[in-house]
N, C-alpha and C positions, 0 to 999 in steps of 0.2 A: 390792638394791634392783631393784625392777622397774617396768617401765611398759608401758602399752598406749595404742593410739590408736583412738579411737571416732569413727564418723561422728556428726554431729550428725543428730538426728531429721529435721530438715528436708531435710538433704542426702540422707538414706537415702531419704526418702520419694519426692524428686525422682528419683533414680536408679531406683527401682522403676517410677516413672510413665513414666519415658523410656526404660526399657529399657537403661540404662547409657549413655545418649548423654553426650556431652561437655558440660559446663556452659557454654562459650562459645556453645553454641546455643541457651541458655535466654535470656529475655527480662530475668530479674532476677539478682542475686547472691544465692546460697542462704542466705547468713549475713547480709549487711548489708541486702538487699532493694533495693539500687542497681540502676537500670536499666542494663543493659549495651550498650555500643555493638556495632554489627555488625562492625566491624574490630577485632580483639583483637590488635593488633601495635603495637610501639613500637620507637623508635630512639633511641641514647644516644650521645653523643660522648665519646672519649677522646683523650688526647694522643698516645699512643705506641703502636706495634705490639706484638704480644705476644711476648716471647722465646721462649715455648713455650705450649702448651696441654695438654701431657702432664702427668697429675697428678703424676708422680714428678719432673717437672722445673720444675713452676711455682714462680715465687719472687716474684711481684709481684702487687699487689692486683687489677688488672684481669683478669691470668690466673686468679686465684683465683675471681673472679665467673663467669667462663666456665665454668671446671672444676666449680664447684657447680650450674650448670645442665646440664652434660653428664653429670656422674658423681653418684652419691650413695653417701656413706660409711655407716657404722654409725649415725651421728647427724647431725642437722641443727640450724638453730637457728630459734628462733621469732622474733617480731617484736622481742622484749624482749631477745634475744641468749641466751636460755637453750637448753639442749641438749634436742632432741626427737627421737623415734624417726625414724631413717632407714631403711636396710635392716634394722636390728635392731628387733625387736618389744619387747625387753627385756634387761635384763642384771643379774646378781647379782655382789657383790664378796665376795671372801673376809674373813674376820674380821680378818686383819692388813692388809687394804687392798691386797695385793699382786697379786691375781689378779682379772680382770674376765672373766666368761664372758657372751657375747653370744649371744642367739638370733635367728636370721634369719628374716624372714617367708618364707613358701613360695611367695608369688605374685610375687616379684621376679624379673625376667627382663631379659636384655640386649636391645639394640635389634635384634639378629638373632634372637631367640626362645630364645636359651639360658638356662637358670636361672642366677641369680646364687648361686653356691655359696660357703661359707666358704673353699674353697681360693683364690678369686679374691682375697679379702682377704690372704691369706697371700702369694701371689704378688706383689701390688701393694706390701705393704710390704717384702717382701724384695728385689724389683726396686730400689725407691727407696734401700734401704740398701746395695745392691750397688756397691762401688766402680767396677765397670765401666760402671754406668750414668751416673756422674759428676754426680750430682745434687747442686745447691748447697743443696738443702734435706736432705740426708741427715742432718745434724746434729739437725734437729727430732726425730728419733726418739730421740736420746739425752737431749734436752730433755724429752721426754715420759717419759723414764725406762724405756723398753722395754729389757727384759733382754737384756744383751749388745749393746745398739745401738752403742755406741761401739767397741767391738772390733770388731764387723763392718763398720762404715763405714771403720774404719782398716785393713781387710783382714787384720786379726790372727785372726779367726775366719770360719767359713764362714757364707754367709747362712742356711743351715738352722739355725743356733744362735740367729737372732733369737728373742726371746721372744714370737712368735705362732704358734698352731698351730690345727689344724682337726680336732677329734676325730671329727666328722662333718660332713656338708655343710651342715646348719644350725646349726652352733655354732663360734663364734670365740673362742678363749681366748688373751688378753694378759696376760703378767707383767710387771710393773714393779719398780723397785729400792727404791721408797719409796712410802708412801701419798701420793696426791695427790687431795684432794676434787673438784678441777677436772678430773681426767682425762677424763671424758666429753666436755667441751667442746672438749678438744684433738683429738678425733676428727672435727672438722667441717672441718679442714684437708686440701687436697687430697693431700698426701704420704701420707695414710693410706687413701686411697680403693682400691677394687678395680679391677683391670685385667684386661681380657680376653686372657689368655696365647696363644691361638692366633692372634688377630689380629696381635699384636705379634711373635710368631715368625714369621708369614708375610710381613709388610709391613717389619719393621725400622723404621728412622727415618721411613718414610712412612706408618706407621699411623695417624698423627693427620690425615691428608687425608680431606676429607669423603667421598670415595668408598670409603675404607678403615675408617674409624673405626667401632668398635662400642663403645657405651657404654651406662649403665644409669640415666641421670638422666632428669628430666622433659623433656629436649630432646636432640635429635641436632644434629650439625654440618652444614647443608646447603649452606654456601658460605663459602669464605674466600679473599679477594684480598688478600695480604700489603700492608701500607702504606695500604689502602683501606677494607675492611670485613670483618666476620665475622658471618655468620648462623646462628642456630640456630632450629629449628622444633620443634614438640611431638613427642615420642617416643610414638607410639601404643602401644608395648608397655610404657611405664612402669606400674608397679603401681598407681599412683594416678592415671593419666591422667585419669578421670572428673571429678577435682577441679580439674584445670588449667584455666584460662582463657585465659591469653595464648597465641595461636597461634604467634607469630613475633617473635623479638628480634633486632635488629641493632645491632651496635657498629660506629659510624663512626670511623675513625681520622682524626682532624683536629688535625693538629699547630700548631694556632694557636687559642688559646681565644677571642680576639676574633672570629675567623671562625665558630667554633662558637656563639657567642651570637648572632652575626648570622643564622646559619641557624635557630637556635632561635626567635628573634623573627619570623622569616619562616614558621614553621611546619613547617621541614623536618626538625627534630630535637625530640624529645620530653622528652629529658633532657640538661643539660650537666653533666657530672661535675667540670669545673673551670672556675668562673667566673673571669673575668679579674681580676687583683689590683686592689683598690681600687673596684671597682664594685658590691660588694654593698649599701652605702647606698642609692644611686641606684635599683638594681633592687628593692630591698625596698619602697622607697617607691612605685614605679610599678607593680610586680606582687606586691603583698602575699601573694597566695595560691600564688605559683609560686617566688619567691626564698625559699631557706631556708639557714640556718646551723645545722648540727647538731654537736653534739659527737661528736668521732671520735678514737678512741684510736691516734692516730699522732704522731710527734715530728719535727719539722723541725730538722736539725743539719748542721755541716760538719765533715767529717773532715780530719784533719792527717796527711799521709803522713809517718810517724815512721821510715821505713826508709832504708836507704842511697840510694834512688832519689829520695828526696824532699830538699827543702833541709836543709842542716846547722841552719839557724836553727830548724826546727821541732822539732828534738830538744831544744831549750832549753826548759824548763819555764816560764821567765820570759816568752819570747817567745809561747808559747802562752796564757799567762794574761792577757798584755797584750792580744792579738787578741781574747780573750773578752771582757774587760771593756770594750773599746772599742766594742764592739756594742751600740747603744741598741735593746733589744728592744721597748721600748713604741712607738718610732717605727715600727718594722716592722709591730708587729700593729694599731696604731691608725691609722697613715697610709698605709703602702705597701700593706696587705693589706685592713685594714677590714673583715674578715668574721667576726669573733667569736674569731678566735684568741687565745691567751694566752701571754705570754713564759715561756720555759722556762729552767731552770736545771739540770735534770736529764733524762736520757734517758727516765725513766719519766714517763709521762703522768699528770697531775694527777688524772684521774678514774677510774684504774684501780682494781679492787676492793681496798680495805684500805689503799690508799697514802697516806702522810703523808710530805711532802718533809722530808728532813733539814736541818739548820742549814747554809746555804750562805752563806759570809761576803759574797760580792758580791751576793747577792740582797736583803740587807738595807741596802745602801748606796745612796746617790743616784747618779745617771749622772755628776754632776760629781765626786764622789769617786771612781768607777770609772776615769774618765778620767785623774785625776791619777796614782792609783796605775798605770794602764796605762803612762803615760809614764815613771815611774820604773823600772818593771820592764823597759821597752824600753831605756832608757838604761843599766842594768845589764847588759843583754845586749849592749851595744855598737852599737845602732842608734840613729839620729837623723837630723837635717836633713843632716849631713855624710856619713852613710853609710846612705841609707835601705834598708829591707828591700823586695824585690821579690817579688811572689807571683803565681800565677795560680790564679783560681778556676774550677774546672770544674763544669759543671752540664749536665743534660740539657735539650733545648730545650723552652722553656716561657716564655711572657711573664713569668708569676709568678716563676720562678726567677730570670729575668734581672732583674726589678725589685728582687728581694732583693739579688742579688749587686751591682748597681749600688749600691744603698744601703749595703750594708757596705764596699764598696770606697771610697765617699766618707767613711764614717765613719773607716775606718782611716787615708785620707789626712788628713783634717782634725786627727785626735787624734795620731796617730803617725807620720804623714809616710810611710807605707807607700804603694808604688807598686803597682797592681794591673792585671791584665789579665784578660779574661774569655774563656772558651772553652766553647763548647756543643757536644753531640754528640747524636745521635739514641740513643733508650733503650737499644736492644741493645748498640750500640758503647760508650755511656758505661759500661754495667755492666761490660764486659770491661776497659776502660781503668782503672776505678777498682778493679777486683778484682784487676788486676795490678800495682797501685801505680805507675801511669805518669800521675801527677798530682802536684801540690802541696797546693792545698786543694780538697776536692770537696763538693759539696752531697750530702747523704743524707737519707732519710725512713725511718722505721720504724713500720710499723703493726702492733698487737698481733695476735698468733695465737690468744690466748686471753686471758681477763680475769683476769690474775694478774700481778703484777710481773715474775716471773722470764722473761716474754716480753720484757721489755726488759733486764733486768739481765744475762741470759746473753750478750748482745752485748758486754758489758764485757770478757769473758774472753779470753784469749790464743787460745783454741781455736776462738773463734765463726768461722764462715765469713763473717761480715758484719763483722767488725772490720777493716774496709779501711784503718784507720789503722796497724794492726799494732803497737800498744803492747801491752805486757806487764807485768802487775803480780801478782807471786806472791801478795800479800795477796788481791787481788780474786778470784784463781782459788781460793784456800783457802776464802773465803767462800761462793762459789757452790757448792762441793762440800758445805760444812757446810749450806748452806740446803736442799739436797736431802733431808736426813734430820732437819731441825729441827722441833720441834713448832710454833714460831713463827719463821718465818724473815723476818719483816718488818724486825728490827732488822739483820739481816745484809744484806738488800737495801739498807737505808738507808745502812749503812757503805760497801758498794760505790760507791753513787752519791757519797757524801762524797769517798771517795778519788779517784774518777775526776774530781771537780769540782776538788779541791785540786791535782791535777796537770795539770788542763785536757788531758785526753787527746783531748777533742773539744770542739766548741763547740756547746752546745744554743743554739737561737734560738727556736722557738716550738712550742707544742701546737697540732694542727691543730684546725679546725673544718671539717667538710665544707660548702663553699659550693656549693649546686647551683641550677640552674632545673629545676624539675619541673613539666611540663604539669599543670593543674589538673584533667584528667580522669583522669589515672594514679593509680590508688589502690592502697592497701596498702603503700606505701613504709615500711619498718622505721625510722621516725624514733628510736625508743627504743633501737635496737640501737648500743652505744657502738662496736663494732667495725665498724659500717657494712657488715655482711655483708647480702646480699640475694639473694633467690630469685625468678627470673621467675614460677615457679609459684604464688607467694603474691600476686601482683599482677594487676590488671585495669584495662581501660579502662571508665569509666561512659560513658553516652549523655549527649548534649547536652540539658539541660533545655528 
């Protein structure tokens, strides 16, 4: 299969007439005809600072958004979330579906003027896979099925054996272990992006500082003040810079969603990525053109620490099931959050491509029936009024996370007599604490990396880096391996989720909706992209009418 990018006739004519001038300098958008504002910059609020903006180390949603602006992989996504050309101009797939050959465009250059070559992709993926890099997302290469990825990331084979090669400067060949029709969409994640070897080798860990970074995306890093803001500006060397309109993008780190909303309403912020819990109905009524609740392929859940460092009680399946059943998910989605979220009984998001939820016993029960069963299970485990279970809920600092934790703590108290305490930490510290199992119950959220159920079900395996509950189920691991090579893996995915539910290995709470405030003059936001991936190069600011 091959694909090509073509300029629209109107765009081509405009570039000829303007001598290749940037579109932000024109009066109207070349495709929509909208009048463009003179100031093509916008800011958006996020709750937490970035653990990293190094493509090999990125592991969170907001870091991925920055990485997609600063770097460009073989593929991008369009507004509907479909894979479209990035640095690649096309690709071919072998008859057996195991070899992808990508052809690179010859006008792609790095921000310092160096050409973007096939070897940059090989270096980038090898660096991500190298155990010395200590990438939390190295496992993703194994999920992609890149040949030898699991052995390389485990240190059992040299990085040179990773299934990616560069026969020449404009050809990238990737070999995978089983046919994956969705494989091209997996290449939009930062772990697969190219990296500028000379810069990394010269500056080491400091290569991501604004004064050092060399990138190949539509933007370059101009300023980063940890805990305050990150600014990127247009990359004049980007191969498609002529079609970029937004000049500057600022991520404002505001660790209080209410403060972020206040600043938005005062005109100081253009996009609020995290609207305070429960406020969407009011905001939707007052600002119908700005308040948005968009389907988003993410799931909110609690992890139980099932290692020796966690409470002994959480190793008891009856306790875990009781805690799960006692959570009234409808109250959380409809009353606490009220932003279009849906109750969850599986990790896999309801809208992911091809997904049908397996039969989950608790899902078909009333909350009263769940509560009664929860009480019986807790009593069987030896806990009750005379011997109350005590648990600490850990979450990263956020009003919404706190609201959910308070609600769940009250539900556990009222139904089961469980005594809870709450603990919050800033994002980077929280990730370390949870990852090292220094918690009892911890808030988790998982957003799909690609639109296929395995992006969720692989987290249920014992080998997953993000199985922070450290549960292990041989049957789940077997099913995950079978699914890699199955003609129809869906029944296997469903069985994995059913086993996880029967054992209450984690506590699914709700499927996300992205509840945001977006200024009505910011156009082009990809509202149809289920993964809510966005690129600043596809946005623009319209002029006031």
